[in-house]
N, C-alpha and C positions, 0 to 999 in steps of 0.2 A: 637434683644431682646426687649420684649413687656415692655413696661412703664407703671406701674399701677399708677393712677393719682386720689387722693381725694379730690374734690373741697368743699369748705366750704363757702357758701354764705346766709347770712339771707333775701337778696330780692331775691324774686322767678323768676323775669325777669332776674336779673344779674346771676342767677343760670343756666336760662335756656340757655342764651347766652353763658355762659362759657362752658356748656356741647356741645352745637352746634359746637362751635370751635375745642373743644378737639377731638370731634368724626372725625374731618377731618385729624388729625395728624396721620401720617404714624407709624405703631406700638405702638399706643398710646390705653391704655384700662382705660378710665375713669368710675369712680364709680358713683353710685347715690349721688348726692350733700347732704349734712348735712346742717341742717338750722341754727345751734348755736354752741357756743363754747363748751358747754357740750356735745352735741351730737358727735361733732368731737373727744373730749378727751375720750369719752365712747367707741366710734368706734375704735379708734387707740389701747386703752387698752385692749380691747378684743380681737383685733387681734393680739396683741403682746404677751397676755396670750397664745394663741394658739401656736405661733410661731413667733419669730423675723422675719422669712423669708415671713411671711404672710403680714407685713407691707407695704403700697404702697410705691413706690420710691419718689413720688411727693405729698405734700399737697398744694393746692391753698387756700390762705385766702383772702376773699374778705373784703374790708375796712369797709363795713356795716355789720359786724359781730357783734353779743353780745351773752349773756350779759357781757362777757370779752372782753374789747377794743382788737382790730386787732394786736397792737404790743405786748400788754401782751401774747395774746394767740400765737403769734409767738414765743415769748422767751419760753413760758410753752411746746410748741411742740417740740423746739429744745433741751431744757433740758431733758424732760422726754424720747424723742423717737429721739437720736441723729443720726441715720442712715436714717432718713428721711429728704429730701431736701424740705424746706420751701418756698415759693413763695408769697409775698404780691401784692394784686392788688388793686391800689388807683387811685383816680382821681388826686391827687397830687404827680407828678413824679419827684419833685424837689431833688435838693443836700440834703438838711435838712432831709427830711423824708427817702432818700436812706441811709444816714448815720445811722440814728435811726434804720431803718430796718435791716441793718448789724450788728449793735451792738445789737440787739436782736436775732440774729442769722438766720436771712432769707437769702436765696441762692439766691435772685433775687427779683427785682421790676418791675411788669408791669403796665403801666400807661392806664389809661380808657380815651375814649373808646378802648375797646379790639381790638388788630389788630393780625391777624393771624400769620404774621412774627415774631412779637416781642413775641408772646405767645409760638411760637413753638421753639424759640431760649433758652428762659428762663426755658422752661421745660426740653430740653434736656441738657442745662447746669447743673440744678439742679439733673436730673436723672443720669448723669455721675458722678457727685460729690457723691450721694448717692450709687452707685455702687461701687465707690472707697471706701468708708467706709466701706461697708459691707466685700469688699474683705479682707480688713485690720484685720475685726473682724473674719475672716474665715466663713463669711456668705455668701460669693457670689458664683454663680454657676459656676464661671470659674476664672481665672487669665490672661488675656491677657498680650502678651508682650507689653510694650510701653503703650502710653495714648489711650487705646481701644483695636480692635481688632488687629490681626497680619498682617503684610503685608509681602508678598513674590514676588519677582521680577524674571522674567525668560528672560535671554539675550542670545542671540545668540552670538557665536564667529564670524560667518559670515554669510550671507544670505545662505539660504537652508539647515541650520542643524537641522531645527524642533523644535525651540524654540517655536513658537505659537502652535503648536500641543501640545507640552509639557505643557504650559500654560493652554490649553483648558482643558487637561486630568485631571490635577492637581485640577482645579476648579471643574469639573465634580465628581471626587472622593470626594472632599469635601464636594458638595452639597449632594451626595447619602449617605455620613456618617451623615447626618442631620445637618452641619454648614451652618450658614446663609453666604453664600459666594457672594463676588461681582468679577467680571472679568473686568478688564480694559485694553482696547488696546491703549497703549502708543506708538505704531509705527505709528507716527503721519502723516507721508506721504505715507505709504504703509502698513497701518494694514489691516488683513485678519481675524481677530476674526469672525466679521460679516459673512463672505463667508464661513468659515468653520462650522458656526452653522445654517446657512441660516436664517439669519435674516438681515432685513432693516428697519432702524429707521431713523427718520428725525432728532433727537437730537444726539448730539456726545460730548465728553469732551471739544471742543472748545466753546461750548457754555457757559460753565462755568467759561471761562478763565477771563472775566472781571468783575466777582462778587466777591466782598471783603468778603462778609459774606454769605456763602452757607448754606442757611437754609434746613431742611428736605424736605419741598415741592419743593423747587427749585432742590434739588439732586433727588427727587423722579420724576420730569418732565424730567430730563435729562437721567435716568436709563430705560433700557428697562428688564423687568421682564419676562425672558425666561421660556417656558414649563419645561425646565430641571431642574429648580430650582434656575437658577443662575440669577443674576443681573447684565446685561451689560452696560458697560460705552464705546462707541464705538468709535475709530477715526474718524475724521471729513472725510466726503466723497470727499471733495474737499482737496487735499494735501496741497494746498497752505495755507489753514486756521490752519494748525498745528504750524505755527510760532506764533499764538495768544496764544499757550499754553507754557509759559515760566516758569522758575525756581519757581516763586511766585505762580503762578495758579497753578502749580503741587504740591505744597507744601499743599496749601489751599483744593485743591479736595482730595489729599489723607487723610489730617485730617478729612474732613467731611464722607469721606468713612469709616474710622477706628472708627468713633464714632457710626455708624450704622450697620456695620457687623463685625462678628467674623472673617472672614479671607478675605482679599483683595489681589487677585493673579493678577499681572501687567505684560503684555506681552510688555517687552521694546525693541523689534525689534533688530537690530543690529547696529545701528548708535548712537553714543554718543551725545545727545544734552542737553541743561540745564534741560529740564523737567525730562527724563528718568534718568540722573545723580542724580538729586533729589531724585527720586524714589529711585533707588539704594542705595543711601545714607541713607534714611529712612528706608529701609527695614530691617526687623526681620531676613529674610532669603533671601540672594541673590544667584539665580541659574544661573549659566552659561553653556550653552549646546554647546557642540562640538561632532564631529565626529572623529573616530581614524584614521585620515589620515594626513600628514605632513602639507599640506596647512592649514587646520583647527586649528590643535593645535598650529601653529605658530600665527594665527589669535586669538586663545584663549590668548595666551602668551601676545601677542600685547594689546588686551583689558584690560587685569588684570593690564599692567603696566600703560596704560593710566588711569586707575581708581586711581592708587597709586599717579601718578603724580598730578592729579586733587583732591588730597585728599577726594575722594568719598568712596572707599573702599580698604583695604588691601587684598593682595591675600590670607592671611590664614583665611580671614573672608568670602571667597567666596567658594560656593559649587559647585563642577564640576559634571555634568551629561553627561555621554559618550552614545551618541545615534548611534544607526546602528553598535552595536558591534558583533562580532563573535570571538569564540574562535581561528579562524585562522587569526585573524588580526594581522597584524606584530606590530601594536602601541597598547600595553594593558594601560588599566586604570593606572596601577601603573606607566607607564612610563609617561603618562600625569601628573599624580601628581607631580612626580620630576621635569618635565619641567616648569610648572606653578605655583608651590608651592601652589596649592589650596587644599581645602579639600576635600577628594573623597567620593563618595557613595557607599553603598555596592552592588547596584544593577544596572547594566549597561541595556540600552536599546537593544533589538535585532535588527538586521538588516533583517525587514520583510515586505517590502512596499507593497507585494502582498495583504497582510491582509487588509491594509488601503485604497488601490486604490479606491474601489469601493465607500467607504463613503466619501472620500475626493473630488472624481470627484462630487459625488451628493451634496456636502456641507452639509453633515449631520453626522459630526464625533461622534456626541452624540449616534448615531445607531450602533457605532462599537461593533461586537460580543465581548460578555464577554469571550470566548475562544480565542481571539487575545492574542498572547503572548507580542504584543508591549504594548497592555492596561494593561495587568497584570503586566507588569513590569512597567508602569509608575504609576499606582495605588499602587503598591508596594512601590515605590519611594514615594508618596505623604505621605504614613504611616510613611515611615522612616524619612522624614523631618518633622514629627509631624503635617501635616496638616489635619488631620482625627479626631484629638482631641486636647481639650483644653491644653496650657502648663500645666505640672504638673500632668495631669490625669493619672491614673495609665495604661491606655492603651497607652500612648505615647510611640513610639519605643525606644529601646536602642541606645547608641550613635553609632556613624559610626565606621567603621573598625579603628583598632589601639587605641581604647579606648577614642577617642576625640569627645567631643559634637560637633554637628552640628553648623555652624556658625551663631550665633545671637549676634548682637551687639547693643550698643547705637550709634545715629546718631551723626555725627560731620559735621563741616562746609563743604558746597559744594564749592569748588573753582571756579571762573568766567571761563567760558569756551571761551578762546581765539580764534578769527578769525585766521583760517589757521593753528591752532595747529593740529597735527597729531599723531595717536597712532603709 
């Protein structure tokens, strides 16, 4: 989502410096700076008269503004335009001014000289606050589940059931529907998202593991923008580096992605680690993929029970996807539902590997023909799960069979994974 920013600075040099840094922010749309308080209030008033949606998300007020003093101007903007996040820029970033700025209604304080990281963090926080206010006022373009965009995890009951292929197709379907989508490979030791999409990139999720505050610039450096429209955060090429991504790192990375993307699809692989357990816990929709055979159904039941023991997710909050199904299969989706106690989907994915073999071998699954029955089923599933439209949108599909809504839940605490514990 683009963040519109209106700087207000009486000093031309300061204005140029602010605009130069703002132009480097990802997804930022800085307006021409206004030179004084009168011009700022007039500009905001004119935009609000046209429509409240025309107002910028963030206003930056430089300390050398006039004729109204900076703190008084912050208070005036906050009172007259409460859906705008105001950030004060000052050479005095001490506790006293910070308290005074907060009392005046500012959403942040940036110290001089300006630094990219601090500017990016304060603008992002103010923009998120503004978006939240507008959603509550009914003015926002969408109402994401949770603190930002939606998170969907895809986990395999065991290796080889097609979880990665499913996650990739979900993400491609969402991107094709116009949603800003990130695809994360959290199968930390054996991730194949890059192989499926013919992508090699020097950065991975492990490069974000030791960073306490993931700014938009840092995140942008770690993400690969693919031609398919997806933003890819890959697993490390060296599997041993997967140990660097622990529960805390996963939480921070997912939070940063949620703040920037409408939809975050996470391939969690088949092994339960602290990182992917955290992802499943935080997910708005947790998908478990199985195939309709005895071994895989037993593995699915084992996975669900492990999640429950670790207090990651309940069975009834898990959405089951049956891959490689046919009407002649002895184990049908209804039986899998009864065995695992999970929520079913209406759309099983047919067994038609011949349709996939050429693109999988070429590492170009984004080129899969639209006539493929597997692709059609997975994209239909993406719509059924609500991945192609914002929650609450009129185009969001109806609930799953049986009249129950698909599993969307608030996160709870993740239990510590104990060494030696088996599902």
